[in-house]
VOBA-1610 file (N, C-alpha, C; in pm, whole numbers, padded with zeros to 5 digits, always signed):
BEGIN
Met-11046+03548+10681Met-11185+03605+10637Met-11260+03512+10759Ser-11296+03598+10859Ser-11326+03518+10988Ser-11519+03535+10978Arg-11586+03443+11070Arg-11714+03440+11059Arg-11749+03553+11197Tyr-11691+03627+11232Tyr-11730+03702+11350Tyr-11829+03767+11308Arg-11974+03800+11405Arg-12080+03925+11346Arg-12089+03944+11441Pro-12092+04062+11451Pro-12165+04118+11580Pro-12295+04168+11623Pro-12268+04104+11794Pro-12376+04103+11866Pro-12518+04170+11755Arg-12635+04159+11724Arg-12716+04251+11723Arg-12789+04353+11838Lys-12842+04423+11828Lys-12874+04514+11914Lys-13047+04437+11994Pro-13018+04449+12079Pro-13172+04357+12115Pro-13250+04472+12100Gly-13348+04349+12068Gly-13513+04493+12039Gly-13554+04474+12168Ser-13660+04534+12187Ser-13754+04565+12290Ser-13799+04436+12395Lys-13849+04455+12468Lys-13892+04333+12539Lys-14022+04326+12552Tyr-14118+04406+12470Tyr-14266+04402+12504Tyr-14313+04346+12401Ile-14430+04313+12431Ile-14490+04213+12339Ile-14659+04186+12432Thr-14753+04204+12338Thr-14864+04217+12381Thr-14883+04070+12372Ala-15048+04058+12458Ala-15108+03913+12524Ala-15164+03802+12404Glu-15155+03939+12276Glu-15208+03818+12165Glu-15058+03801+12099Gly-14976+03844+12096Gly-14848+03785+12070Gly-14781+03692+12097Glu-14796+03676+12267Glu-14771+03568+12353Glu-14854+03436+12333Lys-14949+03454+12260Lys-15027+03355+12268Lys-14963+03288+12102Lys-14936+03381+12016Lys-14916+03343+11888Lys-14758+03242+11918Met-14690+03328+12017Met-14556+03245+12004Met-14577+03115+12094Lys-14654+03093+12221Lys-14679+02973+12257Lys-14763+02878+12163Ala-14825+02911+12052Ala-14918+02821+11995Ala-14786+02744+11868Glu-14698+02886+11869Glu-14602+02817+11789Glu-14482+02692+11815Ile-14452+02755+11902Ile-14379+02628+12026Ile-14495+02495+12027His-14574+02539+12040His-14649+02385+12045His-14653+02305+11880Gln-14712+02427+11802Gln-14726+02335+11634Gln-14602+02261+11633Leu-14449+02328+11664Leu-14351+02317+11636Leu-14308+02174+11705Trp-14358+02165+11855Trp-14311+02048+11946Trp-14381+01941+11928Lys-14503+01959+11942Lys-14618+01847+11985Lys-14729+01779+11851Val-14622+01898+11724Val-14708+01883+11596Val-14655+01788+11506Glu-14544+01911+11454Glu-14438+01879+11335Glu-14340+01818+11400Arg-14241+01821+11520Arg-14141+01750+11544Arg-14177+01592+11542Pro-14290+01532+11631Pro-14302+01410+11616Pro-14306+01361+11520Val-14372+01401+11384Val-14350+01345+11233Val-14249+01363+11180Val-14109+01453+11190Val-14026+01440+11162Val-13940+01353+11201Thr-13968+01359+11346Thr-13913+01248+11407Thr-13935+01100+11375Gln-14053+01070+11352Gln-14085+00925+11280Gln-14010+00876+11110Ser-14046+01028+11052Ser-13951+00997+10947Ser-13827+00936+10937Val-13759+01093+11019Val-13636+01034+11022Val-13613+00881+11086Ser-13642+00773+11197Ser-13657+00678+11228Ser-13666+00625+11094Asp-13803+00550+11047Asp-13804+00552+10913Asp-13715+00558+10826Ala-13670+00666+10772Ala-13546+00639+10664Ala-13390+00568+10720Ala-13361+00601+10874Ala-13243+00556+10908Ala-13266+00365+10923Ala-13373+00351+10932Ala-13419+00197+10943Ala-13379+00148+10796Leu-13394+00221+10720Leu-13368+00139+10502Leu-13198+00142+10531Gly-13082+00184+10595Gly-12979+00133+10618Gly-12858+00235+10585Asp-12827+00257+10511Asp-12707+00346+10451Asp-12771+00469+10442Arg-12694+00572+10558Arg-12709+00717+10638Arg-12677+00803+10547Ser-12580+00745+10462Ser-12443+00828+10471Ser-12512+00919+10293Glu-12578+00851+10190Glu-12674+00888+10103Glu-12824+00893+10105Asn-12880+00882+10199Asn-13016+00892+10269Asn-13052+01012+10239Ala-13082+01074+10143Ala-13128+01229+10124Ala-13290+01251+10277Glu-13363+01113+10263Glu-13465+01144+10358Glu-13393+01159+10538Tyr-13273+01098+10528Tyr-13289+01066+10688Tyr-13182+01199+10713Ile-13112+01243+10600Ile-13000+01381+10591Ile-13120+01552+10626Tyr-13191+01528+10527Tyr-13264+01619+10549Tyr-13412+01626+10644Gly-13415+01493+10739Gly-13511+01501+10860Gly-13420+01562+10945Lys-13271+01480+10950Lys-13208+01551+11110Lys-13168+01714+11072Lys-13150+01735+10964Lys-13174+01901+10967Lys-13278+01966+10971Arg-13382+01940+10949Arg-13575+02009+10981Arg-13566+01957+11158Leu-13498+01896+11197Leu-13492+01850+11343Leu-13430+01923+11432Arg-13300+02007+11387Arg-13231+02084+11404Arg-13288+02228+11402Glu-13328+02259+11305Glu-13423+02365+11255Glu-13545+02430+11411Ile-13585+02288+11415Ile-13718+02258+11465Ile-13626+02330+11625Asp-13552+02251+11644Asp-13513+02228+11841Asp-13481+02395+11824Gly-13386+02432+11736Gly-13330+02533+11743Gly-13455+02686+11760Arg-13578+02680+11675Arg-13697+02734+11659Arg-13698+02745+11833Val-13758+02642+11856Val-13816+02599+11994Val-13703+02667+12114Arg-13607+02644+12094Arg-13539+02699+12204Arg-13485+02833+12188Phe-13504+02947+12112Phe-13506+03099+12111Phe-13625+03091+12127Leu-13750+03059+12057Leu-13884+03073+12134Leu-13894+03099+12288Gly-13847+02999+12340Gly-13853+02999+12463Gly-13779+03077+12525Lys-13687+03055+12528Lys-13571+03219+12568Lys-13613+03354+12595Arg-13693+03367+12431Arg-13713+03460+12414Arg-13882+03502+12505Leu-13970+03415+12503Leu-14049+03415+12623Leu-14014+03451+12723Glu-13927+03418+12796Glu-13904+03387+12944Glu-13882+03544+13019Glu-13818+03606+12875Glu-13747+03751+12891Glu-13853+03871+12851Met-13945+03846+12823Met-14032+03921+12770Met-14167+03972+12858Val-14191+04103+12864Val-14282+04164+12948Val-14411+04171+12917Val-14489+04094+12955Val-14654+04109+12893Val-14713+04209+12879Val-14739+04303+12797Val-14820+04425+12830Val-14985+04374+12759Ser-15097+04363+12901Ser-15241+04308+12834Ser-15283+04433+12894Glu-15289+04531+12964Glu-15369+04626+13009Glu-15332+04765+12936Pro-15416+04872+12859Pro-15405+04995+12850Pro-15354+05101+12913Pro-15309+05183+12943Pro-15211+05294+12950Pro-15324+05326+13058Asp-15319+05447+13150Asp-15375+05493+13233Asp-15435+05671+13166Asn-15332+05698+13043Asn-15302+05794+12980Asn-15341+05775+12848Arg-15491+05745+12780Arg-15519+05703+12670Arg-15480+05796+12560Ser-15449+05951+12616Ser-15451+06060+12490Ser-15347+06050+12435Lys-15215+05951+12453Lys-15060+05978+12426Lys-15102+05871+12380Ile-14943+05803+12300Ile-14943+05683+12233Ile-14833+05628+12258Phe-14887+05513+12344Phe-14786+05419+12414Phe-14787+05260+12338Phe-14729+05188+12404Phe-14675+05036+12350Phe-14903+04978+12329Gly-14857+04921+12225Gly-14985+04835+12165Gly-15088+04945+12124Ala-15074+05021+12106Ala-15167+05131+12088Ala-15240+05164+11860Tyr-15345+05148+11883Tyr-15364+05197+11750Tyr-15387+05323+11703Val-15295+05333+11567Val-15259+05475+11576Val-15312+05506+11399Thr-15407+05631+11404Thr-15428+05650+11219Thr-15315+05782+11216Leu-15277+05774+11115Leu-15217+05890+11070Leu-15255+05916+10926Glu-15242+06030+10933Glu-15283+06102+10723Glu-15143+06158+10731Asp-15100+06145+10577Asp-14974+06203+10544Asp-15019+06370+10457Glu-14918+06401+10398Glu-14904+06520+10325Glu-15057+06505+10158Asn-15089+06427+10157Asn-15137+06371+10090Asn-15306+06364+10075Ala-15345+06379+10246Ala-15499+06332+10277Ala-15477+06175+10288Gln-15423+06088+10236Gln-15422+05988+10356Gln-15439+05922+10386Ser-15488+05818+10466Ser-15464+05762+10613Ser-15437+05607+10591Phe-15327+05592+10745Phe-15296+05517+10748Phe-15291+05444+10897Arg-15368+05331+10922Arg-15372+05265+11053Arg-15266+05149+11096Tyr-15180+05231+11218Tyr-15068+05082+11242Tyr-15102+05067+11392Arg-15104+04966+11451Arg-15089+04902+11603Arg-14943+04891+11627Leu-14873+05001+11747Leu-14765+04932+11803Leu-14678+04835+11871Val-14625+04776+11827Val-14598+04639+11862Val-14461+04587+11886Gly-14450+04477+11969Gly-14264+04415+11965Gly-14206+04395+11850Pro-14084+04384+11861Pro-14016+04359+11710Pro-14047+04243+11712Asp-14127+04136+11804Asp-14131+03981+11759Asp-14294+03989+11715Glu-14370+04106+11743Glu-14483+04087+11662Glu-14523+04153+11513Leu-14396+04188+11439Leu-14427+04238+11358Leu-14488+04156+11201Asp-14609+04252+11158Asp-14686+04215+11044Asp-14752+04331+10988Pro-14667+04391+10869Pro-14692+04490+10749Pro-14829+04463+10671Gln-14870+04280+10690Gln-15031+04303+10628Gln-15134+04358+10701Leu-15114+04363+10839Leu-15174+04368+10943Leu-15159+04520+11020Gly-15076+04564+10892Gly-15021+04733+11002Gly-14956+04712+11150Tyr-14899+04605+11179Tyr-14815+04630+11312Tyr-14675+04640+11282Ile-14674+04768+11343Ile-14520+04789+11337Ile-14442+04822+11463Ser-14286+04793+11478Ser-14214+04804+11594Ser-14210+04937+11667Ile-14186+04934+11772Ile-14173+05047+11881Ile-14019+05092+11843Asp-13939+05010+11787Asp-13806+05030+11746Asp-13791+05021+11651Ala-13927+05040+11495Ala-13875+05135+11394Ala-13862+05269+11420Pro-13818+05318+11300Pro-13796+05470+11321Pro-13954+05557+11320Leu-14044+05511+11250Leu-14204+05558+11245Leu-14254+05535+11396Gly-14208+05396+11464Gly-14259+05344+11609Gly-14181+05444+11716Lys-14087+05441+11711Lys-14026+05510+11778Lys-14041+05719+11757Ala-14114+05753+11645Ala-14113+05873+11657Ala-14291+05906+11714Leu-14340+05797+11671Leu-14494+05837+11729Leu-14541+05762+11948Leu-14386+05728+11967Leu-14439+05702+12078Leu-14433+05846+12155Gly-14529+05827+12299Gly-14558+05950+12323Gly-14643+06092+12268Lys-14692+06076+12155Lys-14735+06179+12075Lys-14865+06135+12138Glu-14986+06267+12090Glu-15105+06307+12099Glu-15178+06344+12026Ile-15302+06329+11979Ile-15369+06338+11866Ile-15301+06485+11822Asp-15346+06569+11661Asp-15316+06654+11595Asp-15177+06703+11618Ser-15092+06594+11667Ser-14925+06624+11681Ser-14871+06560+11546Glu-14754+06609+11488Glu-14722+06627+11362Glu-14544+06529+11403Val-14569+06414+11318Val-14490+06291+11330Val-14363+06388+11174Glu-14246+06353+11170Glu-14186+06357+11082Glu-14046+06252+11079Ile-14066+06164+10933Ile-13974+06061+10950Ile-13881+06081+10844Asn-13731+06037+10882Asn-13648+06040+10735Asn-13688+05888+10690Ser-13727+05876+10548Ser-13722+05736+10497Ser-13624+05771+10329Pro-13594+05678+10287Pro-13523+05644+10191Pro-13549+05771+10062Asp-13702+05786+10067Asp-13775+05841+09982Asp-13771+06002+10007Gly-13701+06000+10191Gly-13732+06179+10155Gly-13725+06195+10329Val-13742+06299+10352Val-13881+06360+10483Val-14007+06348+10431Lys-14051+06251+10570Lys-14224+06245+10531Lys-14306+06244+10672Gln-14396+06356+10643Gln-14491+06421+10716Gln-14595+06327+10755Tyr-14648+06328+10893Tyr-14758+06244+10899Tyr-14836+06317+11045Tyr-14989+06326+11055Tyr-15057+06403+11133Tyr-15119+06251+11202Val-15108+06261+11368Val-15209+06185+11428Val-15323+06248+11387Ile-15462+06178+11373Ile-15562+06178+11392Ile-15671+06107+11489Ala-15582+06017+11506Ala-15670+05906+11600Ala-15569+05827+11683Ile-15590+05757+11802Ile-15556+05656+11908Ile-15673+05643+11969Asp-15619+05457+11989Asp-15729+05376+11998Asp-15632+05286+12084Tyr-15707+05231+12165Tyr-15625+05075+12249Tyr-15746+04969+12241
//
């Protein structure tokens, strides 16, 4: 049995200005707030002596590795991201960063925002432009019909509003 994992398909390199701020805030929180506290607790645990059976020391070191890995990932990801802070010239079509209001066959409406894969938040209605619905919406105009293949079958939506 091998541990090989095929490389992940790279996501879009776009991010909103708000998403960039959140990522930078997460880096700051991890590096300037959380890491010093964990480092101090590891240092205190190491001072107690035997480290082989010292759970505080072992889990503290593990948490430090997690923090360092996450900060490294976020830093590299931010370097390659393209921040989209201005709306497009043509606001009648759906592009990255658009707020889109859709209506399904049952006249139920949904409001989504197209964002990059690093900003996903279903609670806020943020969907990725790499998701099937996001891909289907790109370039559409008001009154366009969008069909999505979902596990429940084919779903149809109508674009009723576009905001930036």
